[in-house]
N, C-alpha and C positions, 0 to 999 in steps of 0.2 A: 802532638796529633792535632790536625785541622778539622773541625767540625764545621759544615755548612748546611744551611737549611735552605733548599730552593725548590721551584715548582718542577716536578718530573716533566722531561720533555723540552723545558724551556732552554734557550740559547745560553743563559746563565749556567744551568746544570750541566750541559754539554761541555762547555769550556771549563768550568771548575772541576768536573770529574776528570777531565784530561789531565789536571796537574795535582789533583788530589793524592797524597801518600796514603798507601794503604798497605798495611801489614802483610808480608808475604807476596807482595805482587809486584816485584821488582822489574818485571819485564811484561806487566799487563797494562795495557791502555784502554781506554773508552773506545769501544768500536761499534756503538749504537749508530745506526743510520740517523743523519741530521739533515734537515733542509737547509741549514744555515751554513753557507760558503764560509763564513769566518770561522766557524767552529770546525768545519773540515779541513780547512787550511792550517788551522792551529793543530789539530790532531795529525796532519802530515808532517809537520815540524816535529812534534813531540815523538812521533813514530820514528823518525830518523834518530833522534837522540837515543831512544830505547834500543834502537837496532845496533848502534855503535857500543852501547854497553853490553849488548849480548854477545857481540863479536869479540869483546876484549876480556870477557868474564875469566878466562882461564890464564890469562897473561899475567906476568909479575906486575906489582904495583907501579914500578918505574915506568914500564912499557904502557900500562893503561893511561898513566898520567899524560905521556907524550902523545898518545893517540887522541886523548880528551882535547889537549890543547891545540892539536893540528886539525882535527875534524869535527869534535863536538862543540868547542868554543865558537868557531865561526857559524856554526848552525844555530847555536843558542842565541848569538848576538843578532843573526838575522832575524830570527823569530821576535826578539824583542823590538828591534827595529820596525819590523812588520806590524807588531801590536800597536806600537806608538803611532805609526802612519794612520792604522785603521781606526785608531780611537777617536781621532780628530773627524772621522765621517759619520759617527753615530750620535745621536741626541744624548745629552746628559740625561740621567735618571732612567734611561731605558735598561732592560734586562742585559742587552749586549755591551752597553757601556761599564754596566757595574762588572760583568764578567771580565771584560778586558782590563778595567781598573784593577780588579783582583789580581789577574794573572801577571800584570805589570809589576805590581808590588812583589809577589811571589818571584818573579825572575830577578828582581833586585837582591833579595834575600839569598836566594840560591847562588847567585852569581858573585856575590860580594865577597 
């Protein structure tokens, strides 16, 4: 379990809530409106990944794996590259930088 402490409504909270695992919420993502374009784009990518999981839920494991490799992996790779590129554009120490750093680390763990 990952426990995070953030200020409600901050860019950090928006990005972290998008990737935070929650028990029993396998198809739920953060849908709170946000003014952060970075958070919105991140949620768009993550929403795509969840959509693939919803579509393949009833399929046999070998078929799910095949679809994950052909559809989800390229999307996850694109998200990771997008986060790396945008991390260079935000000041170190900012809430957005911390959120992106966190997400980049999680992506490495999840896709390793």
